[in-house]
N, C-alpha and C positions, 0 to 999 in steps of 0.2 A: 504297017512293021506291028503295031499296037494289038490291030486286030488277030493277026497270025499268031503272036503269043498267049493272046485270051483261048485261042483254040484247043492248046495244050493242057486246057483246064477244065475242056467238055468232054464228054461222051456220048455218043450216040444214046438216046432216050426215047422211050415210049412219050414221055411228056406230060403227065397230066399237071405237072406244075413247074415246068423248065428252070432251071436257076443257073446262074453264071456269078461267078467272082465279080467284085466292081471294084474301083479304086476308093479308099477311103481316107477322110482329110488326115491331114498332117497335123493337125492342131486347133487352138480354136481359129480359125483361120479368117484374118481380116486385116485389111490396110494397116491399123492401128497395131495390130499383132506382129507384122511381120517388121516394123519399124520400130518397135517399142525399145526406147533409147535406155532404160533400166538394164537390159542385157547387151554385153557387147555384141556389135555389129557382125564381128567374124562368128561369134558361137551363134547368131539367130544364121547366118547363111549357111554355115556347116550342117546344122541342123535339118533346114528346109531342103538343102540341095541334094546332102549327101545321106542325112538320116543318123548322126553320128556328129560329136564332137572331140577330138584330141586337147587336152589342156594340160602344155608342157607346166612341171613345177607348181600344181594345183596346191601341194601340202610340201612341209618342210620333211627332209629325210628324217630327222629325227623323230618326227611323228609317226612315219610310217613302219618305221624300225621298232618302235614302242608296241605298234600293233603287232606286227608280225612276232615280237618275244613273247607277248601275251596270250597269242594264240598257240607258240608252241610249248609255253609252259602248260597248257590246258591240256595239249595232245597229250602230253608224258603220261597224265593220269588215264589214259582211253585205252581201251584196247579197239584195236583198230587195223584194219586191211591195209597193208603196206607193198610197194612194190619191190622188185629185187633191191633197188637203191637206197630203200627204207624211207621212202615219200609215203605221207599218209595220203586217204581219199580225202574228198572235201568234207565240211563240216556244217551243216546247215543251222539258222539262227541263233549261232553262239551268241551274238549280240542280245539274248533272252536271258542266257545263262552271266555275262558279264557288260553290264549296258554301257561300260565303257568303251566297248568295242565298236558303237554307235557314234564315236565322237567326228570319224572322219565324213559320216553321213549329215551329221547336224551342221558342217560347215556351212555359213551364211550363204557365202557363193554357189555354193550347191542348192541349198531350198530355194535362192531367188531365181537361177536357172529354171528350176522343175516349176515354180509357181508360173514362170512364163509360158513354159512349154505344156504346162495343162492347161492353163488359166485357171488354177486352182491351186492352193494349198498342197504341197506336197505331204504323203504320210507314207513311211517306212514300214515296208512288210516282211520282208525276208534277207536273209543277208546268205553269202557262201563264202568261207575261207578256202583257199587251196594252195597247195603245197606242189603240185605239178601242173604242166599243162594236160588238157581234160582230153585232145584231139575229137572232142566232139564234131559231128558233121553238120553241114549248114543247116540252120532252125530257125525258127521266127518265135518268140518267146509269148505271143497274144496267144496261142493254141494252149499254152499251161498257165497261162496268168490272166486270161480275157476282162477286158474291162468295156462298160460303157460309161463313157464314149471311149472309141476305140483307141485313142491315141492318149489315154490317160492312164500309161505305163512308160517307165523307163527303167533302165539299167543304169547303173554307176559301177564301173569298174576301175581300182586303183592298184597300182602296179607297187609292191610292196619290197622290191628288188628289180634291180636293171634286169632287162628281158633279151636272153640271148636270142639270135635266131634259130638256134640249135634247139630251144627249149619248149617249143610246139606255140608259138605265138597265137593270140587272138587273132582271127580275120574276120573283115567285115567286106559285105558286096554294097559299094556306095551305091546309092539313088534306090535301092531295094526296097524300101518303104512306100515308095511310088508303085510297088507292081500292084496289078489285082488281087485282091486277097480272098484267098479261099478259105471258104466254110466247112463245117463239117458237113450242112445242105447240099454244098456243090456235087459233095460225094455220092451222098447214099439218095439223092433224087434219082440217080441214073438209070435204077432198075427198080420196080415195084418189088424183087425179091427182097433188095437190100433196105427198102421203106419198112417192109412188114420185119426184120428183123429190128431195125431201130424202135418200131413201135413198140414191138415186145420190149425192149430192154428199158424204156423209158419208163415203162410201167413197174420197174423192179426198185427198191430203194437204193440210194448212194452206198457204193461199198459193195452190191449185188457181185458176186465174181462174172455172171454173164454181161451184166453192163459192164462191168471194167473189162471185161474182154473184148468185146464189141468196142468201144473206145479206143483201146489199144489199137485192134486192128485199123481203122479209122485213120488213127494218127500214123500208122506205117505209109499207108495209101497217101496221105497228105504229104508226109515227108520227100514220098518219091516223088509226086508232081512237083513240088517245089523244087527239087533238084534239077528236074526236067526241064523246069521254066527256065532257071538259073542256067544253064546249059544252052538253050534256044537263045536267050537275051544275049549270049556271049557277054555274059557278066564278068567282071574280074574281082578279085580277092584282094584287099590289102591288108598288109599285116600291120599290128599296133606294135609295132619298135620303140618303146619306150623305155623310161628309166624311173626307179624310185622314187614316187611322188608325185607321178604323172597319171593323168584319170583320163577316161573315154565315158563320155554319156550316148549312148545310142535310144534309139526309138521305139517302140513295142513293135513295131512292123519290119523292122530292119533284118534281111535274112546274115547270119553270122556262125561262126563256130570255131573251134578249137585246130592250128594245125599238128602237122605231125612232130613228133617229140623225135629228132635226127639223133640227139643225145639224150638218153636219159638216164646220164647223170646229170644232167642241169635240172634244177629245180624253175620253178615259176611261181615263188609267192606270191598271192594277190587276194585281193577280198572285194566283192560283187554286193552291191546292195540294191534291190528292186525297190522300186516305189510305185505308187498311184497316186492320181488324184484324192484329195479327202473326201471329196462329195462323190466320187466316180464308184459306180457297183462293181464289185469283183466275182467273178464265176468260175466253177472249176474246169477243169479238163473235159470230163465226164458231160457237162453241160453245153461248153463249146460245141463238141462233137455230137452229140445227140440231139441238140435244140436247133431249130432253124431261129434267123436273128429277131424275126418278130415272135417267136415263142420265148427268147431269151427275155427281151423287153420287158415282157410282163411277170417276170421273176426277179421278187428282190434283191438277190445277191446277197453272199456271206456276210451273215453278223459276226460282229467281232468287239473286242473288249480294247479301247484306247487308251494309252498314257501318253505322258510329253515328256521326254527329255531335251536340254540343252537348246531348247524352241521349236524342237522338231518332234513332231507327233509319230507315233507306232503304235501297230497293233501287237499287243501284248499276249503272247502266246505262251502255253506253260511249259516247255518244252523246248529242245533243240535235239537235232541227230548226227550219227555218226555212222559208220558203216563197218561190219564185222562178219566176216564168213559171207560175202556177198549180199548180207541185209542189211536191212535200214536199221539202227538201235534209237530208238526213241529213250532220251532220258529226262524223263519229268523232272521240274520242278519246283523246289517248296513252295 
Protein backbone atom coordinates (compact mmCIF):
# COMPACT_ATOMS: atom_id res chain seq x y z
CA UNK A 1 0.00 0.00 0.00
CA UNK A 2 2.72 2.46 1.01
CA UNK A 3 4.67 1.72 -2.17
CA UNK A 4 1.59 2.43 -4.30
CA UNK A 5 1.03 5.75 -2.54
CA UNK A 6 4.65 6.79 -3.00
CA UNK A 7 4.26 6.47 -6.77
CA UNK A 8 1.81 9.38 -6.78
CA UNK A 9 4.69 11.65 -5.80
CA UNK A 10 6.98 10.47 -8.57
CA UNK A 11 7.19 11.16 -12.27
CA UNK A 12 9.22 9.57 -15.01
CA UNK A 13 12.61 11.30 -15.21
CA UNK A 14 15.87 10.83 -17.02
CA UNK A 15 17.30 10.80 -13.50
CA UNK A 16 20.75 12.15 -13.14
CA UNK A 17 19.77 12.35 -9.51
CA UNK A 18 16.49 10.58 -8.75
CA UNK A 19 14.74 11.51 -5.52
CA UNK A 20 11.52 10.56 -3.80
CA UNK A 21 9.69 11.71 -0.69
CA UNK A 22 10.66 10.12 2.56
CA UNK A 23 8.87 9.66 5.87
CA UNK A 24 10.21 12.19 8.36
CA UNK A 25 10.59 11.62 12.12
CA UNK A 26 7.58 12.64 14.20
CA UNK A 27 9.73 14.14 16.92
CA UNK A 28 12.97 13.48 18.83
CA UNK A 29 11.80 9.88 18.75
CA UNK A 30 12.92 7.48 21.45
CA UNK A 31 11.34 5.23 24.06
CA UNK A 32 11.91 7.93 26.68
CA UNK A 33 10.26 10.57 24.48
CA UNK A 34 7.20 8.46 23.79
CA UNK A 35 6.81 7.63 27.49
CA UNK A 36 7.71 11.00 29.00
CA UNK A 37 5.49 11.39 32.11
CA UNK A 38 5.80 15.21 32.05
CA UNK A 39 3.11 15.29 29.33
CA UNK A 40 -0.30 13.56 29.73
CA UNK A 41 -0.29 10.14 28.07
CA UNK A 42 -3.41 10.95 26.05
CA UNK A 43 -1.78 14.06 24.59
CA UNK A 44 1.34 12.10 23.64
CA UNK A 45 -0.70 9.33 22.04
CA UNK A 46 -2.80 11.72 19.97
CA UNK A 47 0.31 13.60 18.78
CA UNK A 48 2.16 10.47 17.72
CA UNK A 49 -0.77 8.58 16.19
CA UNK A 50 -3.02 11.35 14.86
CA UNK A 51 -0.72 14.38 14.50
CA UNK A 52 -2.95 16.70 16.49
CA UNK A 53 -4.21 17.03 20.05
CA UNK A 54 -7.62 18.42 20.97
CA UNK A 55 -7.79 19.84 24.48
CA UNK A 56 -11.18 20.74 25.90
CA UNK A 57 -11.39 23.71 28.22
CA UNK A 58 -7.73 24.64 28.11
CA UNK A 59 -8.61 28.28 28.82
CA UNK A 60 -11.33 29.94 30.91
CA UNK A 61 -14.02 31.40 28.67
CA UNK A 62 -13.55 34.83 30.24
CA UNK A 63 -9.91 34.83 29.08
CA UNK A 64 -10.68 34.02 25.45
CA UNK A 65 -13.55 36.50 25.45
CA UNK A 66 -11.16 39.20 26.64
CA UNK A 67 -8.76 38.27 23.81
CA UNK A 68 -11.58 38.48 21.26
CA UNK A 69 -12.73 41.83 22.63
CA UNK A 70 -9.24 43.31 22.35
CA UNK A 71 -8.87 42.12 18.75
CA UNK A 72 -12.28 43.61 17.91
CA UNK A 73 -11.21 46.90 19.47
CA UNK A 74 -8.09 47.03 17.30
CA UNK A 75 -10.06 46.06 14.18
CA UNK A 76 -12.24 49.13 14.59
CA UNK A 77 -9.15 51.30 14.03
CA UNK A 78 -8.23 49.56 10.75
CA UNK A 79 -9.38 49.93 7.18
CA UNK A 80 -9.68 46.33 6.04
CA UNK A 81 -11.47 44.03 3.65
CA UNK A 82 -14.81 42.78 4.96
CA UNK A 83 -17.24 40.26 3.54
CA UNK A 84 -20.95 40.86 2.95
CA UNK A 85 -21.68 40.03 6.60
CA UNK A 86 -19.08 42.52 7.86
CA UNK A 87 -16.46 39.98 8.95
CA UNK A 88 -12.87 41.09 8.45
CA UNK A 89 -9.85 39.32 7.03
CA UNK A 90 -7.18 37.70 9.17
CA UNK A 91 -4.70 39.92 10.99
CA UNK A 92 -1.13 38.68 11.22
CA UNK A 93 1.37 39.29 14.03
CA UNK A 94 -1.08 41.36 16.07
CA UNK A 95 0.66 40.22 19.26
CA UNK A 96 3.58 42.41 18.20
CA UNK A 97 1.29 45.45 18.52
CA UNK A 98 -0.26 44.33 21.82
CA UNK A 99 1.89 41.78 23.69
CA UNK A 100 -1.08 40.98 25.94
CA UNK A 101 -2.38 38.96 22.98
CA UNK A 102 0.45 36.46 23.68
CA UNK A 103 -1.12 35.47 26.98
CA UNK A 104 -2.83 32.37 25.57
CA UNK A 105 0.40 31.26 23.87
CA UNK A 106 2.41 31.71 27.06
CA UNK A 107 0.28 29.28 29.09
CA UNK A 108 2.56 26.95 31.05
CA UNK A 109 0.80 23.83 29.73
CA UNK A 110 1.31 25.02 26.15
CA UNK A 111 5.02 25.59 26.74
CA UNK A 112 5.42 22.22 28.47
CA UNK A 113 3.71 20.28 25.68
CA UNK A 114 5.71 21.97 22.93
CA UNK A 115 8.97 21.47 24.83
CA UNK A 116 8.19 17.74 24.72
CA UNK A 117 7.06 17.77 21.06
CA UNK A 118 10.18 19.63 19.89
CA UNK A 119 12.69 18.31 22.40
CA UNK A 120 13.45 22.01 22.77
CA UNK A 121 12.05 25.16 24.36
CA UNK A 122 9.17 26.63 22.32
CA UNK A 123 9.71 29.93 20.50
CA UNK A 124 6.68 31.89 19.25
CA UNK A 125 7.18 33.28 15.75
CA UNK A 126 3.71 34.15 14.46
CA UNK A 127 0.03 34.66 15.15
CA UNK A 128 -3.14 35.03 13.07
CA UNK A 129 -6.45 36.35 14.39
CA UNK A 130 -9.60 35.37 12.50
CA UNK A 131 -13.24 36.49 12.49
CA UNK A 132 -14.49 33.96 9.95
CA UNK A 133 -13.66 30.52 8.58
CA UNK A 134 -10.88 30.49 5.99
CA UNK A 135 -12.26 27.74 3.70
CA UNK A 136 -8.58 27.06 2.95
CA UNK A 137 -7.89 23.91 0.96
CA UNK A 138 -5.83 21.09 2.38
CA UNK A 139 -2.21 22.09 3.01
CA UNK A 140 0.79 21.35 5.21
CA UNK A 141 2.45 24.17 7.14
CA UNK A 142 6.02 22.95 6.74
CA UNK A 143 6.35 24.30 3.21
CA UNK A 144 5.64 27.82 4.47
CA UNK A 145 7.54 27.60 7.77
CA UNK A 146 10.19 25.00 7.08
CA UNK A 147 12.46 24.10 9.98
CA UNK A 148 15.37 21.83 10.66
CA UNK A 149 14.64 19.53 12.34
CA UNK A 150 11.45 19.16 10.34
CA UNK A 151 9.29 18.31 13.36
CA UNK A 152 10.37 21.45 15.27
CA UNK A 153 7.33 23.51 14.25
CA UNK A 154 3.71 23.33 15.43
CA UNK A 155 0.50 25.30 15.43
CA UNK A 156 -1.90 26.06 18.28
CA UNK A 157 -5.48 26.98 17.34
CA UNK A 158 -7.69 28.47 20.05
CA UNK A 159 -11.45 28.84 19.72
CA UNK A 160 -12.56 32.30 20.85
CA UNK A 161 -16.22 31.29 20.50
CA UNK A 162 -18.21 28.08 20.12
CA UNK A 163 -17.80 26.68 16.60
CA UNK A 164 -20.99 25.95 14.68
CA UNK A 165 -20.85 23.24 11.97
CA UNK A 166 -22.09 25.78 9.39
CA UNK A 167 -19.34 28.32 10.23
CA UNK A 168 -16.59 26.51 8.30
CA UNK A 169 -14.83 24.49 11.02
CA UNK A 170 -11.19 23.53 10.73
CA UNK A 171 -10.52 20.03 9.46
CA UNK A 172 -7.59 17.72 10.04
CA UNK A 173 -6.56 14.51 8.30
CA UNK A 174 -5.60 12.10 11.10
CA UNK A 175 -2.23 10.40 10.64
CA UNK A 176 -1.24 12.49 7.60
CA UNK A 177 1.90 13.67 9.43
CA UNK A 178 3.21 10.16 8.74
CA UNK A 179 2.88 10.45 4.96
CA UNK A 180 6.06 10.64 2.86
CA UNK A 181 6.99 14.32 2.88
CA UNK A 182 7.19 15.93 -0.55
CA UNK A 183 9.98 18.49 -1.04
CA UNK A 184 10.71 21.00 -3.77
CA UNK A 185 13.48 18.82 -5.17
CA UNK A 186 10.99 15.98 -5.69
CA UNK A 187 9.24 18.29 -8.15
CA UNK A 188 12.05 20.01 -10.03
CA UNK A 189 14.31 16.98 -10.29
CA UNK A 190 11.68 15.51 -12.61
CA UNK A 191 13.02 17.17 -15.78
CA UNK A 192 16.28 18.87 -16.84
CA UNK A 193 14.25 21.86 -18.06
CA UNK A 194 12.74 22.51 -14.62
CA UNK A 195 16.09 21.93 -12.96
CA UNK A 196 17.61 24.59 -15.21
CA UNK A 197 14.85 27.05 -14.30
CA UNK A 198 15.43 26.39 -10.61
CA UNK A 199 19.19 26.86 -10.97
CA UNK A 200 18.59 30.22 -12.67
CA UNK A 201 16.12 31.35 -10.00
CA UNK A 202 18.46 30.42 -7.17
CA UNK A 203 21.01 32.81 -8.54
CA UNK A 204 18.63 35.71 -7.95
CA UNK A 205 18.19 37.56 -4.65
CA UNK A 206 15.32 36.87 -2.29
CA UNK A 207 12.24 38.81 -3.41
CA UNK A 208 13.21 38.82 -7.09
CA UNK A 209 9.96 38.47 -9.11
CA UNK A 210 11.22 35.53 -11.18
CA UNK A 211 12.36 33.67 -8.07
CA UNK A 212 9.07 34.35 -6.28
CA UNK A 213 7.03 33.31 -9.32
CA UNK A 214 8.84 30.01 -9.77
CA UNK A 215 8.53 29.16 -6.07
CA UNK A 216 4.81 29.89 -6.35
CA UNK A 217 4.50 27.68 -9.43
CA UNK A 218 6.17 24.82 -7.59
CA UNK A 219 3.91 25.45 -4.59
CA UNK A 220 0.82 24.99 -6.76
CA UNK A 221 2.17 21.69 -8.08
CA UNK A 222 3.15 20.61 -4.56
CA UNK A 223 -0.37 21.27 -3.30
CA UNK A 224 -1.88 19.38 -6.23
CA UNK A 225 0.25 16.33 -5.46
CA UNK A 226 -0.69 16.37 -1.78
CA UNK A 227 -4.38 16.53 -2.66
CA UNK A 228 -3.96 13.58 -5.00
CA UNK A 229 -2.13 11.68 -2.28
CA UNK A 230 -4.96 12.36 0.17
CA UNK A 231 -7.49 10.98 -2.32
CA UNK A 232 -5.44 7.86 -3.03
CA UNK A 233 -4.94 7.22 0.67
CA UNK A 234 -8.71 7.29 1.18
CA UNK A 235 -8.13 9.76 3.97
CA UNK A 236 -10.98 11.17 6.02
CA UNK A 237 -11.32 14.69 7.37
CA UNK A 238 -12.15 15.29 11.00
CA UNK A 239 -13.84 18.57 11.89
CA UNK A 240 -12.72 20.57 14.93
CA UNK A 241 -16.12 20.94 16.59
CA UNK A 242 -15.02 22.80 19.69
CA UNK A 243 -16.19 25.46 22.13
CA UNK A 244 -14.75 28.73 23.37
CA UNK A 245 -11.62 27.98 25.39
CA UNK A 246 -10.86 24.68 23.62
CA UNK A 247 -7.57 24.35 21.75
CA UNK A 248 -5.90 22.17 19.13
CA UNK A 249 -2.18 21.57 18.68
CA UNK A 250 -1.15 20.27 15.25
CA UNK A 251 2.08 18.83 13.90
CA UNK A 252 4.08 20.68 11.24
CA UNK A 253 3.51 17.84 8.75
CA UNK A 254 -0.22 17.41 9.35
CA UNK A 255 -2.54 18.02 6.39
CA UNK A 256 -5.38 20.36 7.38
CA UNK A 257 -7.57 23.19 6.14
CA UNK A 258 -10.90 24.99 6.53
CA UNK A 259 -14.24 23.50 5.56
CA UNK A 260 -16.92 25.37 3.60
CA UNK A 261 -18.93 28.13 5.31
CA UNK A 262 -22.43 26.77 4.84
CA UNK A 263 -23.83 29.82 6.62
CA UNK A 264 -21.75 32.96 5.92
CA UNK A 265 -23.68 34.82 8.62
CA UNK A 266 -21.84 32.81 11.26
CA UNK A 267 -18.46 33.97 12.51
CA UNK A 268 -15.62 31.67 13.61
CA UNK A 269 -13.49 33.83 15.88
CA UNK A 270 -10.19 32.21 16.67
CA UNK A 271 -6.47 32.77 17.03
CA UNK A 272 -3.62 30.66 15.69
CA UNK A 273 -0.11 30.72 17.09
CA UNK A 274 2.88 29.25 15.28
CA UNK A 275 5.88 27.98 17.23
CA UNK A 276 9.28 26.55 16.43
CA UNK A 277 11.97 25.04 18.63
CA UNK A 278 14.25 27.68 20.12
CA UNK A 279 17.32 26.06 18.52
CA UNK A 280 15.65 25.10 15.24
CA UNK A 281 16.60 26.82 12.01
CA UNK A 282 13.75 28.53 10.19
CA UNK A 283 13.67 28.87 6.38
CA UNK A 284 11.53 30.73 3.87
CA UNK A 285 9.01 29.29 1.42
CA UNK A 286 11.25 29.93 -1.60
CA UNK A 287 14.25 28.35 0.13
CA UNK A 288 12.18 25.23 0.75
CA UNK A 289 10.92 25.11 -2.82
CA UNK A 290 14.19 25.96 -4.60
CA UNK A 291 16.83 24.20 -2.48
CA UNK A 292 17.43 20.48 -2.03
CA UNK A 293 17.47 19.28 1.56
CA UNK A 294 21.25 18.86 1.67
CA UNK A 295 21.58 22.43 0.39
CA UNK A 296 19.13 23.73 3.00
CA UNK A 297 21.16 22.09 5.74
CA UNK A 298 24.13 24.20 4.65
CA UNK A 299 22.13 27.43 5.06
CA UNK A 300 22.09 29.30 8.39
CA UNK A 301 18.34 29.95 8.55
CA UNK A 302 16.68 33.26 9.33
CA UNK A 303 18.31 35.66 11.74
CA UNK A 304 15.92 37.31 14.17
CA UNK A 305 15.67 39.44 17.29
CA UNK A 306 14.14 37.73 20.30
CA UNK A 307 12.35 38.90 23.41
CA UNK A 308 10.55 37.13 26.25
CA UNK A 309 7.16 37.69 27.85
CA UNK A 310 5.59 35.64 30.65
CA UNK A 311 8.29 33.00 30.26
CA UNK A 312 7.70 32.62 26.50
CA UNK A 313 10.48 33.64 24.09
CA UNK A 314 9.23 35.13 20.85
CA UNK A 315 10.64 36.57 17.62
CA UNK A 316 10.18 40.33 17.80
CA UNK A 317 9.09 41.64 14.41
CA UNK A 318 8.46 45.40 14.12
CA UNK A 319 5.15 45.21 12.27
CA UNK A 320 1.75 43.55 11.98
CA UNK A 321 -0.35 43.04 8.84
CA UNK A 322 -3.94 43.44 7.72
CA UNK A 323 -5.59 43.30 4.28
CA UNK A 324 -7.23 46.01 2.19
CA UNK A 325 -8.19 45.85 -1.48
CA UNK A 326 -6.81 42.32 -1.66
CA UNK A 327 -3.35 43.58 -0.68
CA UNK A 328 -1.34 42.93 2.44
CA UNK A 329 -0.96 46.15 4.45
CA UNK A 330 2.13 46.28 6.63
CA UNK A 331 1.73 48.36 9.80
CA UNK A 332 5.18 49.36 11.13
CA UNK A 333 5.50 49.59 14.91
CA UNK A 334 7.31 52.41 16.75
